[in-house]
C-alpha positions in Angstrom: 98.1 137.5 168.6 96.0 136.4 165.8 98.2 133.8 163.4 95.3 133.3 161.3 93.2 134.7 158.1 91.3 137.9 158.2 87.6 137.8 157.8 88.6 139.8 153.9 91.4 137.2 152.7 88.8 134.1 154.0 85.9 135.7 152.0 89.2 136.8 148.8 89.4 132.8 149.0 86.0 131.7 148.8 85.0 134.0 146.2 87.9 132.7 143.5 87.3 129.7 144.6 83.7 129.5 143.6 84.3 131.6 140.5 87.1 129.1 139.3 84.5 126.3 140.5 82.2 128.0 138.0 84.1 128.8 135.2 86.9 126.7 135.2 86.4 123.5 135.4 88.8 120.5 134.8 87.0 121.4 130.7 87.9 124.9 130.3 91.9 124.0 131.8 91.8 121.4 129.3 90.6 123.4 126.2 92.6 126.5 127.2 95.5 124.7 127.5 94.6 123.0 124.0 94.8 126.2 122.3 97.8 128.5 120.7 98.9 130.8 123.2 97.4 129.0 126.1 95.7 132.2 127.2 91.4 132.8 127.7 90.9 136.3 128.0 87.5 136.2 128.7 88.1 133.7 131.9 91.0 136.6 132.8 88.5 139.1 132.8 86.9 138.0 134.5 89.6 137.3 137.3 90.1 140.7 136.9 86.6 142.1 137.5 87.2 140.4 140.8 90.3 142.5 141.7 92.6 139.3 141.5 95.1 141.4 139.1 94.9 144.0 141.1 95.6 142.7 144.4 99.0 144.0 145.0 98.6 147.2 142.3 98.2 150.4 144.3 95.0 152.0 145.4 96.6 154.7 143.2 96.5 153.1 139.9 93.8 151.1 140.1 94.0 148.2 142.7 93.9 146.8 146.0 96.4 147.6 147.3 97.5 144.7 149.1 100.0 142.6 150.6 101.5 139.6 149.1 100.7 137.0 151.6 96.2 137.9 149.6 98.0 137.5 146.1 99.5 134.3 147.9 96.0 133.3 149.1 94.7 133.5 145.6 97.8 132.0 143.9 96.6 129.0 145.7 93.2 129.0 145.1 94.6 128.6 141.3 97.1 126.6 142.5 94.1 124.5 143.5 91.9 124.4 140.3 94.8 124.0 137.9 93.5 127.4 136.0 95.9 128.7 133.2 96.7 131.7 131.8 99.3 135.0 132.6 98.8 135.6 136.6 101.9 134.5 137.3 103.2 136.4 135.1 101.7 140.1 135.5 102.2 139.4 139.5 105.6 139.4 138.8 105.5 142.3 136.8 103.8 143.9 139.4 105.7 143.4 142.2 109.0 144.7 140.3 107.3 147.8 139.0 106.0 147.9 142.4 109.3 147.7 143.4 111.7 150.0 141.0 109.0 153.0 142.3 109.7 154.3 138.4 106.4 156.3 138.3 106.3 157.1 135.1 106.4 153.1 134.1 104.0 152.0 137.1 101.8 154.6 135.7 101.1 153.8 132.1 101.3 150.2 133.4 99.4 149.3 136.6 96.5 150.2 135.8 96.0 147.9 132.3 97.3 145.0 134.6 94.7 145.8 137.5 92.0 145.7 134.6 92.8 143.3 132.9 93.7 145.0 129.8 97.5 145.0 129.7 99.9 141.8 130.2 103.2 142.5 131.1 105.8 139.9 132.0 109.1 139.5 133.6 112.2 138.7 131.6 115.2 137.1 134.5 115.8 134.3 134.3 119.5 133.2 131.5 120.9 130.7 130.2 122.5 127.6 132.5 119.6 128.2 134.5 120.5 131.4 135.9 118.4 133.7 138.7 119.9 135.9 139.9 119.8 139.6 139.5 124.5 139.7 139.7 124.5 137.1 137.2 122.8 138.0 134.6 124.3 138.4 131.1 122.3 140.6 128.9 123.3 143.4 128.0 121.6 147.9 128.1 123.6 150.2 125.4 122.4 153.0 124.6 119.1 152.3 125.5 119.0 149.2 123.5 119.1 145.6 124.9 121.5 142.4 123.7 120.7 138.8 124.9 118.3 136.0 125.6 115.9 135.3 128.0 115.0 131.5 127.4 112.2 130.7 129.9 109.8 134.0 129.6 106.4 133.6 131.3 103.3 134.0 128.1 106.0 136.5 126.4 104.1 135.5 123.6 100.9 137.4 124.6 103.0 139.9 126.3 101.8 143.6 126.1 105.7 144.9 127.6 108.2 142.3 129.1 110.3 143.9 131.9 114.2 142.6 131.2 116.6 141.8 133.6 120.2 142.8 132.0 123.3 145.2 132.8 124.8 148.4 131.9 128.2 149.7 133.1 127.0 150.5 136.1 126.0 146.8 137.0 122.4 145.0 137.0 118.5 146.6 136.5 115.6 146.8 134.6 114.7 147.6 131.9 111.2 147.8 129.5 110.9 146.7 125.9 107.3 146.9 124.1 105.4 144.4 122.0 106.4 145.0 118.3 109.8 146.4 119.6 112.2 146.0 116.5 114.4 143.6 117.5 112.2 142.0 119.9 112.1 137.9 118.6 109.7 136.3 121.1 109.6 132.4 120.4 107.0 130.0 122.3 108.0 126.5 123.4 106.3 123.6 123.9 106.2 122.6 127.9 104.7 120.3 130.2 102.8 123.1 132.0 100.6 123.7 129.4 98.9 125.6 131.6 101.4 128.6 131.8 103.3 129.5 129.0 106.5 130.0 128.7 108.5 131.8 125.6 112.4 133.0 124.9 112.8 136.1 124.5 115.5 137.2 121.8 117.1 140.2 121.5 119.1 142.3 119.2 119.5 146.0 119.6 116.0 146.4 120.7 114.8 149.9 122.1 113.8 150.2 126.1 113.5 152.6 128.8 116.0 151.8 132.2 113.3 151.5 134.8 115.2 150.7 137.9 119.3 150.8 138.4 120.1 148.8 140.7 118.9 145.2 141.5 116.8 145.7 144.2 113.3 145.9 141.8 114.9 142.8 140.3 115.1 141.0 144.1 111.9 141.8 145.5 110.0 140.2 142.0 111.8 137.3 142.4 110.8 136.9 145.9 108.1 137.4 145.1 107.7 134.8 142.6 108.9 132.3 144.7 106.0 132.4 147.3 103.4 132.8 144.8 105.1 129.5 143.8 104.9 127.6 147.2 101.6 128.7 147.2 100.2 127.1 144.0 101.8 124.0 144.7 99.8 123.9 148.5 96.9 124.4 146.5 97.5 121.8 143.8 98.9 119.7 146.4 95.8 119.6 148.4 93.7 119.4 145.2 95.7 116.2 144.9 95.2 114.7 147.8 91.3 115.4 147.6 91.3 113.9 145.1 92.7 110.8 146.2 91.1 110.8 149.2 87.9 110.0 147.3 89.1 107.9 144.8 90.3 105.2 147.7 86.8 105.9 149.0 85.1 104.8 145.9 87.2 102.0 144.2 87.2 98.3 145.0 89.9 96.0 145.3 89.4 92.4 147.0 85.2 93.6 148.0 85.8 96.8 149.7 87.3 100.2 148.9 91.1 100.6 148.7 91.0 103.3 151.1 91.1 100.1 154.0 94.0 99.3 153.7 97.0 100.1 155.4 99.8 100.9 152.5 97.0 103.6 151.6 95.5 105.0 154.4 99.6 105.8 155.4 100.8 106.8 152.6 97.7 109.6 152.6 97.9 110.2 156.1 102.1 110.5 155.4 101.2 113.9 152.8 98.1 115.3 155.2 101.3 115.3 157.8 103.6 117.1 155.5 102.0 119.3 153.8 99.4 120.6 156.6 102.9 122.3 158.5 104.3 123.5 155.6 100.9 125.9 155.4 102.7 128.2 157.7 105.9 128.7 156.1 104.4 130.2 152.7 102.1 132.0 155.3 105.0 133.9 157.2 107.5 134.1 154.2 104.8 136.1 152.6 104.6 137.7 155.6 107.8 138.6 156.1 107.3 139.6 152.6 106.1 143.1 153.3 106.4 143.5 156.9 109.9 141.6 158.1 112.3 142.8 154.7 115.5 141.4 156.4 114.0 137.7 156.6 111.7 138.3 153.2 114.8 136.8 150.4 115.9 134.0 152.6 112.2 132.3 153.9 111.2 133.0 150.4 114.0 131.0 149.2 112.9 128.4 151.7 109.3 128.1 151.5 110.0 127.4 147.2 112.0 124.5 147.8 110.2 122.7 150.5 106.6 123.5 148.9 107.6 122.9 145.5 109.7 119.6 145.9 106.3 118.8 148.4 104.4 119.0 145.3 106.2 117.2 143.6 106.5 113.9 145.7 102.2 114.2 146.1 101.7 114.4 142.9 103.8 111.0 142.4 102.2 109.6 144.8 98.5 110.5 145.2 99.2 108.9 141.0 100.8 106.1 141.9 97.5 105.3 144.1 95.1 106.7 141.7 96.7 103.4 139.6 97.0 102.8 135.7 94.0 105.3 135.7 96.3 108.0 137.1 99.2 108.4 134.0 96.1 108.6 131.1 95.7 111.6 129.3 92.1 111.4 130.0 92.1 111.4 134.1 92.6 114.9 135.3 95.2 113.9 137.5 97.9 114.1 134.6 97.3 118.6 134.7 98.3 118.8 138.6 101.6 116.5 137.5 102.5 119.0 134.9 101.8 122.1 137.4 104.7 120.8 139.8 107.2 120.2 137.2 107.1 123.6 136.0 106.9 125.4 140.2 109.5 123.1 140.9 112.2 124.2 137.9 110.7 127.7 137.5 113.3 130.8 139.2 115.7 127.8 140.1 114.9 124.3 141.3 114.9 122.8 145.4 118.2 122.4 145.5 118.9 125.9 144.2 117.3 127.5 146.7 118.0 125.8 150.1 122.2 126.7 148.9 120.8 130.2 148.8 119.0 130.4 152.0 122.2 128.2 153.4 124.3 131.1 151.8 121.9 134.0 153.2 122.2 132.3 157.2 125.8 132.4 157.0 126.0 129.2 157.6 
């Protein structure tokens, strides 16, 4: 049995990395994150031409029709490069649309998403850091929505927003298009300036019901958890790589600081923590498409473990850089901010560990 990646998957990773090394150095990351909306249309179009935006979009709608593992491999490379933009927002929306089974909505939005021509996002979380479909309080009545969604990725530039809400039949998924009356979007100033979030206020905004029940919402959430885990892995690997190179060039007491046991041991500990974690999110992505009965629990485990590990890696590597690691001019803080987002968005580590325990019947 082969537990590695296929040749096509290795080629996908290599292609994305080469593109980002050429087109998205940290100088461009900084320029985008300091812009008004945190979005570079040219960069996103380039990724779309590589097929990144349409990896999970079915072939009949112009995408590649691949599985979540392929999307997660792309997320790993985007995390490595600290890539700014609406990748996560569109991936969440794609997963929700595919899971909804709504042919009209899929025909309307999936092809433009795959082409990089439309940005669609998902509004799931409610006040109080609630990310469960059964606990949404946004209400749907008579074809309109009323409520507040505090953390919606790239809602400020989205052409449409998928809203997790509830009507008299329970939770479901509704779609609101940009410019709808009763829709107000307010950008937020977050720590991670490479992935913008906004508050969405709905005051009787007209909306089309896409799916009933929590099925599509849960599938989108689980996809998001795996993608955050993959992003965290890529980011942690990049920070470890930067720190190892720094430790071999920064000298103290007449020798590279990497020669000191205290530095070597901390780096070795991070490597031994990080390497086994690769299989954790690979399996969670595989289970999403192939072992549905395990998908929800393993997505929660992967998200909790990898984002915690990213946070710990960032803190250790920043400290190993000494004073330079805490400066704005040095690039390490870009990933520090990204680690904060990965850990918090869609629920923190303790939240998902509790979910994983509950799902296991513990």
